[in-house]
C-alpha positions in Angstrom: 28.3 -47.2 12.4 25.1 -45.3 13.5 27.2 -42.3 14.3 28.7 -42.3 10.8 25.3 -42.6 9.2 23.9 -39.7 11.2 27.0 -37.6 10.5 26.4 -38.2 6.8 22.6 -37.7 7.0 21.9 -35.4 10.0 18.2 -35.3 9.3 18.1 -38.9 10.6 19.3 -37.9 14.1 15.8 -37.0 15.4 14.3 -40.3 14.1 17.2 -42.3 15.5 16.8 -40.7 18.9 13.0 -41.4 18.9 13.5 -45.0 17.9 16.2 -45.5 20.6 14.0 -44.0 23.3 11.1 -46.2 22.2 13.4 -49.3 22.3 14.6 -48.4 25.8 11.1 -47.8 27.1 9.4 -50.9 25.6 9.3 -53.7 28.1 6.7 -56.1 29.2 6.3 -57.6 32.7 5.5 -61.0 31.3 8.5 -60.9 28.9 10.9 -59.9 31.7 9.4 -62.5 34.1 9.8 -65.2 31.5 13.4 -64.1 30.8 14.2 -64.1 34.5 12.6 -67.6 35.0 14.5 -68.9 32.0 17.8 -67.5 33.2 17.4 -69.1 36.6 16.1 -72.5 35.5 18.8 -72.6 32.9 21.7 -72.5 35.3 23.5 -75.9 34.7 24.4 -78.2 37.5 27.9 -78.4 35.9 28.4 -74.7 36.9 27.6 -75.6 40.5 30.0 -78.5 40.4 32.7 -76.2 39.0 32.2 -73.7 41.9 31.6 -75.9 44.9 34.0 -78.1 46.8 37.7 -77.7 47.3 39.2 -74.7 45.8 43.0 -74.9 45.2 44.6 -72.4 47.6 41.2 -71.2 48.8 39.8 -73.8 51.1 36.3 -75.2 50.5 33.2 -73.6 49.0 29.9 -75.0 50.2 27.4 -75.9 47.4 24.8 -73.5 49.0 27.2 -70.6 48.7 28.2 -71.5 45.2 24.5 -71.8 44.2 23.7 -68.4 45.7 26.5 -66.8 43.7 25.3 -68.4 40.5 21.7 -67.3 41.0 22.8 -63.8 41.9 24.9 -63.7 38.8 21.9 -64.8 36.7 19.7 -62.0 38.1 22.4 -59.3 37.9 21.9 -58.4 34.2 18.3 -57.6 35.0 19.2 -55.4 37.9 21.8 -53.7 35.8 19.1 -53.0 33.1 16.9 -51.6 35.8 19.6 -49.2 36.9 20.4 -48.3 33.3 16.8 -47.5 32.4 16.3 -45.5 35.6 19.5 -43.5 34.9 18.2 -42.7 31.4 15.0 -41.3 32.9 12.8 -44.1 31.6 11.2 -44.7 35.0 8.0 -46.4 33.6 10.1 -49.0 31.8 12.3 -49.4 34.9 9.2 -49.9 37.1 7.9 -52.5 34.6 11.3 -54.2 34.7 11.3 -54.3 38.5 7.9 -55.9 38.5 9.0 -58.4 35.9 12.1 -59.3 37.9 10.0 -60.0 41.0 7.4 -61.9 39.0 10.1 -64.1 37.5 11.5 -64.8 40.9 8.0 -65.6 42.1 7.8 -68.2 39.3 10.8 -70.1 40.6 10.4 -69.8 44.3 9.6 -73.5 44.6 12.4 -75.1 42.6 12.6 -78.6 41.4 14.9 -80.8 43.5 18.4 -81.2 42.1 18.5 -77.8 40.5 20.9 -75.0 41.3 17.9 -73.0 42.6 17.1 -75.8 45.0 20.7 -75.9 46.2 20.5 -72.2 46.9 17.7 -72.7 49.4 14.2 -71.6 49.8 14.9 -68.0 50.7 16.8 -67.0 47.7 13.8 -65.9 45.5 12.3 -63.7 48.2 15.7 -62.2 49.1 16.4 -61.3 45.5 12.9 -60.0 45.0 13.2 -57.8 48.0 16.5 -56.6 46.8 15.1 -55.7 43.4 12.3 -53.7 45.0 14.8 -52.0 47.3 17.0 -51.1 44.3 14.0 -49.7 42.5 13.1 -47.6 45.5 16.7 -46.3 45.8 16.6 -45.3 42.2 13.4 -43.4 42.6 11.4 -46.0 40.7 7.9 -46.6 42.0 6.3 -50.0 41.6 2.8 -49.4 40.3 0.0 -50.0 42.9 -1.5 -53.4 42.6 1.5 -55.0 41.0 1.8 -57.4 43.8 -1.9 -58.4 43.5 -1.6 -58.9 39.8 1.9 -60.5 39.4 2.6 -62.3 42.6 -0.7 -62.4 44.5 0.1 -65.3 46.8 3.6 -64.0 47.8 2.9 -61.6 50.6 5.2 -59.2 52.5 7.3 -58.0 49.6 5.9 -54.5 49.2 
């Protein structure tokens, strides 16, 4: 629909491009961290129950393995967004997103017992945080100096 509008009114193309670039680049560390935290805390135990146990024709899936898969899947959209923003050249937004992902993972590193995060084990948050930082580095996205002190001060060894 946007293409049709711009085709009809070409003078809107520059404004539409400016708004799109602004939308892609606007991201807040705290907003991303809250979204990551919400996505991870919101994984229902039913999903774990559906994945773990005997799998017809496939043997047995341990609940830890199933929980890891679910947690990784919850973080994947954020990693994909990081890649997308970096590929569009929006490296500042990508860096903010990387910091937000790690900050969100920091918020859930001590999960409540009986949650999917707890089933995944104590290392999952740090593993995924390290993975997000490695992905950012591979994409040429630099995490701002001091991000660790500001957003995950008591979580050492990530940067």
